[in-house]
N, C-alpha and C positions, 0 to 999 in steps of 0.2 A: 814481299807483300806489296800489293797495289796501294799507292798513296793517293788520297783525295786532297789535292792542293787547296790550302785555305787562303783566303784573300784578306781576312781581317784578324788582327791580334787583339784579344780581349785582356786588358790589364786589370788586375785585382790589387787595389791600392790600399795603403795602410793609413790608419788614423781616423776611423769613423767618428769617434768621440774626441780623440786626442787632438786632431787637427781640423776641427769643425770650422774655425774661423778662416783657415786657409782655403778650404773647399768652398766656403760661402763666397769667396772672391774668385776662385779659379773656375768653378763650374759655369757661372754666367759667361765668363770669357771664352770658355771652351765651346759654348753653344753659339754665342754671338759672332765669334771670329773663328769659325771652323777652318778657314783658310790658313790660319797660323799653324795648324796641327796636321800631322801625317794623316792622309786619307785611309791608310791601311790599319789604323788602330781605333779602338773604342774603349770605354770604361766598362768593364764587366761587373765590378762590384767595388765597394769600399768596406773594409773590415776593421774591427776594433772592439774595445770594451771600455766601459767607464771605470773609474777608480772603485776599489773595494768590492770587486766581484769575485766571490770565492770560487766560482766555476772557471775563472780566467786562468790562462796559462800562456806559455811561450814568452811573454813579457808581462811585467806588472803594469796593469792599466793605470793611467793617470788622467783620463779624460773626465772633465767636470761638466760638460754640456748636458743640458736637459734632453733626455731621450726623445721626447715629443718633438723638439726642435730638430734633432738629428734626423728623425724619420721623415719629418715634413720636407727637409731639404732633399733627401734621397728621392722621395716621391715626386717632388717638383721636377727633377731631372731624369726620372725613370731609371734610377740606378739601384741595383740590388744591394741591400744592406746586410752585412754578415756580422753576427755576434761571435767574437772570438772566445769560445768557452772550451779551451784545450787543456784544462787542468788534467793531469794524468793520474792524480792520487785521490780522486773523489771516493767517498764512502756513502753508504745508504743514507746516513743522517744529513748529508750535505744537500740531498736532492730537494729538500723542502725549503731551501733558502728563498726568502721572500723577494729580495731584490732581483735575483736572476730569473725567478719565475715571472715576475711582473714585466721584465724586459721581453721575455719570450711571448707573453700574452700580447704585449703592445706590438711587437714586430710581426707576429703572426697575422695581425689584422690586415696587413698589406700583402698582396700576392707577390711572390718572387724573392722573399728574404730567406736567409739561411743562417746556419750555425757551423762554425769551424770547431771540430770536436776531436778529442783523443779517447776519452773514456767510453768503453762499451756500456758500462753501467748507466752513464748519462745518456748515451745514444738510445738505449731501450726506453728510458724514462721520457725523453723528448718525443720519440716516435709515438708513444702512447698518448701523451698529453698535448703535444703541439704538432699534429700531423701536417699542418700547413707550411711548416718550415722545411727547407731542404738541408742536406748535410754534406760537409766537406771534411774529408779525412786529413787531419793536421800533419804538417811536416814534423811536429814534435814527436811523432812516433819513430823518427829516425830510421826510415825504411831504406837502408843501404844495400840490402840483399835484393836482387832483382826479382827473384821468385816470390819473396814476401810482398814486395811491391805489387807484383802482378796479381797475387791473391787479393790484395786490398782493392785493386782496380775492379776485380771481378765481383766484389761484394755489391749487391743491389741496393744496400742502404745509402751508398754515397753517390752524389751527383758529380763530385770532383775528388781527386786524390792528389795531394802534394807530396811528391817523393823527396827524399833527402837530396840536397843539391849535388851530392857526389854521384848521382845517377844521371845528371843532366847531359853528359856527353857519351852515354852508353848507346850510341846510335845504332850499332848492329842489333842490339836487343830491342831497343825502342821501336825500330822499324819492323819488328815482327808482330807488333800489336795490330789488331783489327782497327778499322776506323772508329767503331763504336768505343773501343778501349782508348784510343788516342783522344777522343773528344772529352774523356774524363780526366786526362792528365793535366795538371796545372804546375808548371815549372817555377821554382823559386829562382829568380834571376840574379839578384844582386847581393848574395850572401857574402859577408866579409870573414866569417868564421874560418879558422885554419882548416885547410882541406884534409890534413892528417889527424884532426881532432878525434880522440876516442872517448871524450867525456861529455859529448853533446847531450846525451840522454840524462846524465846526472845534472847537467846545467839546467835543463828544462824542469827536472824534478825539484830542484832548489826553488825555482820560481813558483812552482805549484804549491810547495809548502809555505812559501811566503804569502801567497794569496789566501791560503787557508788560515793564516795567522798562527801557524805552528812554530814551535821552537825548533831550530835546525842549525846544523853547522854550515856556515857560509861556504858556497862553492867558489873557489878561486881558479880562474882560468889560467892555464899554463901555456897558452899559445904564444908563439914568437911575436914580439912587438905589441903585446896586449896593451901596454901603457898608452899607445897612440889612439885607442878607441876606434870607433867606426870611421873609416875614410872611404869615400866613393872611389877615389883613385886606387886605393888598395883592393877594394872589391873587384875592380876591373881586371886586376892581375890574378884573381883567383881562378884556378883551373875549371871551376864549375860556373864561372860567370857567363851570363847570356846577354849579349848586347844587341843593339838594333839590327846590325848587319846579319847576325846569326838568326835572329827572329825572321827577317825577311827572306834570307837566302837558304836557310837550312830547315828551321822548324815549320814554318808555314808550308813550304813545298812538301815536307814529310807528312803533313796532315795534322799538325798540332796547332792549337790556337789560343791556349790559355796560359797566362804568364803572371806570376805573383811578384809584387815588389815589396820587400820588407822595409821596416823603418818605424814601427810604432814607438820605439823608445828613443828615437832621434828627435832633433829639433825640426820645426817646420821649414826653416830655411833650407835644410838638406833635402827635405821632402820635395820642395820646389825644384831643386836641382834634378831630382829623379824625374819629375814631370816634364822638365825642359829636355832632358836627354832622351827619355823614352817616347815622348809624345809630340814634341814641338820641333818644327822645321828650324834648322840653324839660323836662317835669315830672319826668323821672327822671335827668336829667344829673347833678344833685348826688349822687344815690344811687350812680351809677357812679363818679364822682370819689372819693367817700368809700370805696367798696369797694376801689378801686385804691390810693389814696394812704394811707388811714388803717388799714383793717383788715389790709392785707397789708404795710404799711410798705415798699412798693416804691420803690427809689431811682430816680426818673425823671430826675434832673438830673445 
């Protein structure tokens, strides 16, 4: 397949509500001192959900920032805001939820905002009621079979599709995609989950039940070294990890340009490490740390 080499990687960053304070300091720095950052990358979107959103999934949201303030920040810097509404267990009675509908009404007012989604029931509802939003097929669908993933890419409903991270290195198959299909693929770069995990879908369903406020049996991860929690150093050893060298030398030349960074359930100090690694030139990483930690006295811990 002929590849249209891409020159820009678009990062889709975590914590729209959860890490508002961090982005309020980082985004002005990114604009004012663009020389600190790689010229081959841009911010494609920032995604997340506030606390107590029953449509939420993937991770339990904990962001407390006012939605109007969040949207104003994204508009100021021309960044797409994505609501993470990837609950996989929604029923008809959940569609009338006041808080989630108000969020969609607010975010639809600005052009270029979207929703990360799992449930086809919710998808049809949003298409009918909020046609100004675009839709992203969530990685919570755990699309590990390439043909299922390809079918998802071919759905006209979705502007982007995030495959399971275990498809990240399926280069022979990925390279058979047309350029139009490649433009819809958004790779999850820094997953720390055990590559051999067979319970990923059940894990996401447990989060969905929690967001719905339902009684459920807690899901206990059985992955090796689970007690260590998320560590970026561990994620870098994952067979599905996508680092900056691979982005520049493999994915962009193949015609892929969208890359998702996970981390909504992590601390803002670790999110800053992602921003440093994926976006910041090594010689300026200390400058960025000092601006964030020292000049602004931001409490990241």
